[in-house]
N, C-alpha and C positions, 0 to 999 in steps of 0.2 A: 875383788875390786871390779868396779864397772869398766866397761870398754873405754879405751882412750883414743881420741882423735887429735891429730896435729893439723892445724890450719895455718897456712902462710897467707899474708896479706889480709889479716883478720880485722883490720881497723875500719873497714868500710865495705860497702857493696856486697858481693857474693860471699866473701869471707866472713863478714860480720853476721849476715843472715844465716849462714851455715852454722856458725858457732851457736847462735840462739836456737836454731832448729834441733841440733844434737843435745844441747843443754836441756831443752824441754823434755827430751826423751831419756834423760838421766845419764848421759855420757859424761865422763871427765874429759877436760879439754886443755890442750896446749895451744895457745894463740900466739902468733908471731906477727911482727910488723916493725916499721921504722918509727912510728909516731907513739912515743912513750905515754903521753897523757891519754891518748885514745885507748891504748892497750890497758892501762890501769883502770880507766873508767869502765871498759867492757868487762874486765875481770871482776871488778866490784859488783857490777850489775848481775852478771851470771851467777856469782856465788850467792848473793842475797836473794835472788829471784828463784833459783832452781836448786839450791842446796847441793851443789856439786863441787868437786875439786877443780880448780883452774890454775894453770901455770902460764904466766905471760913471759915471753922472751923477746926483748927488743934488740933486733939486729937487721941488717940488710942482706937479703938473699944473694945480692950481687957480689958480696965480699966473702970469698971462700974461707978465710981465716975466722971471720965472725960466725959463719955457719958451723964450722968445725967446733969452735969454742962453745957455742950454744948447745949443740947436740952432746958434746962431751961433758957438759955440766949437768946433764940430766941425772937425777937420782934414780936408783934402780927401779923404783915403783913406776917412774915415768917412762922408762925405756921400753915398756911393753906396749908399744904403739900399735893399735889394731888398724887404724886408717890414717893415711897421709893424704891431705888435700893440697896439691900444688896449685894454689890459687893466685899467688902474687903475680901480677902482670899488668901491662899497660900498653896503650898506643900513645906515641909522642909525635904530634904533628901529623899533617896530611897534605901531600902535594906530590908533584911529579918527581921521579927519581933523580932527574938531572938537576933538581933544585934542593935535594935532600940535605938535611943538616946532620953532619957526622955525629954530633953529640946525641941527637935524637935516636939515630940508628944504634949507637952503642948502648944507650939506656934500654932500648927495647930488646936487643939481643942479650944483653947481660942479665936482664930481669926475666924475660919470658923463656929463654932457652937455658942459659948457663945457671941461673938461679934454680930452675927446676932440676937440672942435672945435679947440682951440688946437694940439694936436699935429698934427692933420690939416692945418691951415692952414700950419704951418711945414714939414712934411715933404713934402706933395704937390708943391710947386714943385720940390723936388730930384728927385723922381721924373719930373716933366714934362720937366725938362731932359734926362733920359736916355731918355725915351719908354718907360718901363717901371717897374713897381712893383706892389706888392700891399698893400692896407690891409685888415687883419682886425680887426673890432671885436667885443668880447665883450659880448653882450647877456644874455638870460636867458629862461627860461620866463615871467618877469614881463613880458617884452616881447611876449608872445603873449596873455596873459590877465591880468586884474586879480584880486586877492584881498583879502579884508578885512584891514585893518591895513597893507596894503602900498601904499596910494594913491600917494604921491609916488615911492617906489622904482619901482613899476610904470610910472608916468608917465615916469621917466627912461629906463627900458629900452625902452619903446615908442618914445621919441625916438631912441634909438640905432639901432633898426631903420629908422625913417623917414629919419634923416640918412644912413644907409648906402645906402639905395636912391637918395636924391637925389644922393649923392656918386658912386655908380656911373654915373648918367646924365651927370653933369658930366665925369667923368674917362675915360669910355670912348673918347673921341676921342684920348686921350693914351696909349692902350694900357695903362691902369692898371686892375688888378682891384680890386674891393671885395667883401669877404665878411663874413658875420656868423656867429658861433657862439653858440647860445642854450642854455645848460645848465639842467637842472633841479636837484634837490637834490644838492648836492655837499659833502662833508665837508672843508672848509677852515677858514680863520679867519673865513669869512663870518658865521656865526651868533654867534661870539664878539664880533665887531665890532658886529653889529646889537644884541646884548643887553648892550653895554657891558662886555664881558669877564666876564660871569656864566657860568662854565663849566658849571655844572649845567643851566642853562636852555638853553645852546647844545647841550650833549650830548643833551638830551632830543629835539631836533629829529630826530636820526638814529637813535633807538632803534627796534629791531624790524624794520629792513630794511637792505639794503645800498645806501648812497648812492653816487653817483659819487665818484671820486677825482680829484685834480688831474691825475694822469697821463692819465686818460681824455680830458680836455679838451685837454691838450697833444698827444695823439695825433691828435685831430680837427683841431687847428690845423696840425699838421705835414702831414697829408693834404691840407688845403686849399692849403698853401703850396708843395707839391711836385708839383702837377699840371702837365701839359704847358702850354706857353705859350698854346695856343689854348683852354684849359679854365679857366673860372672857376666855382668852387663858390660859389653865391650864399649859401647858408645851411645850416648843420648845426644841427638842433634835436635835442638829445640828453638823454634822461631815463634815470634808473635803471629797470631792468626792473619794479621794484615801484611805480613812480610813473606814473599816467595823466594827472593834472592837478595843479595846485598843491595842491589839497585832497584828492585821491584817491590815497592811498598805502596799499598793502597791507602791514600790519605784522603780524608773527608774535606780537607780545606788546604 
């Protein structure tokens, strides 16, 4: 059977692009997300275009019982997961900490940190049984530096990088790789979600320069996942050419 990859947050952005990238290379894919119609549409497209096996699981990574139920439902052939991509994540709102919205904070912490932990906790034992596997976590430039208004989001992405390093230490004895990809400004639904679907505000983030595209991150993830067995790419930190830091972006207008 072909290699199997499980991708969380596969209904848009990095997750969807990663699913397409691996499907084109002949991998069988488990896609997960909360938006059932999008999952079903992606599953149909991947199967018909690339002639691979696809399993879609509709659940919320923030809900531990849903995560457990979804993973426990896997048939034996789908349990041999070679690569887990913990991609599900978001930024909710942007503003000073003293004006922060509790609901936004909880959504980010529950998705970006706890969701990643839940998925890792359920999948890692399956990899340990086979003495092989690769966990790739999606962090961010915000995991390297903090910026004004990004307090809690930056905190969650710093946590992703720290958890990944700890997991690497814990799992190395089981021949399991752990990697992180940390993107800078990327034109996906990220800013739409952050700014509550205010398209004008979201579009303004990427005006005057060429941001990363979802496919750029998918290419990096594919590079990580297809190295020889003795090679673990610890982290790829990828920015647009025009971006030097979170606040230093060369814009032409």
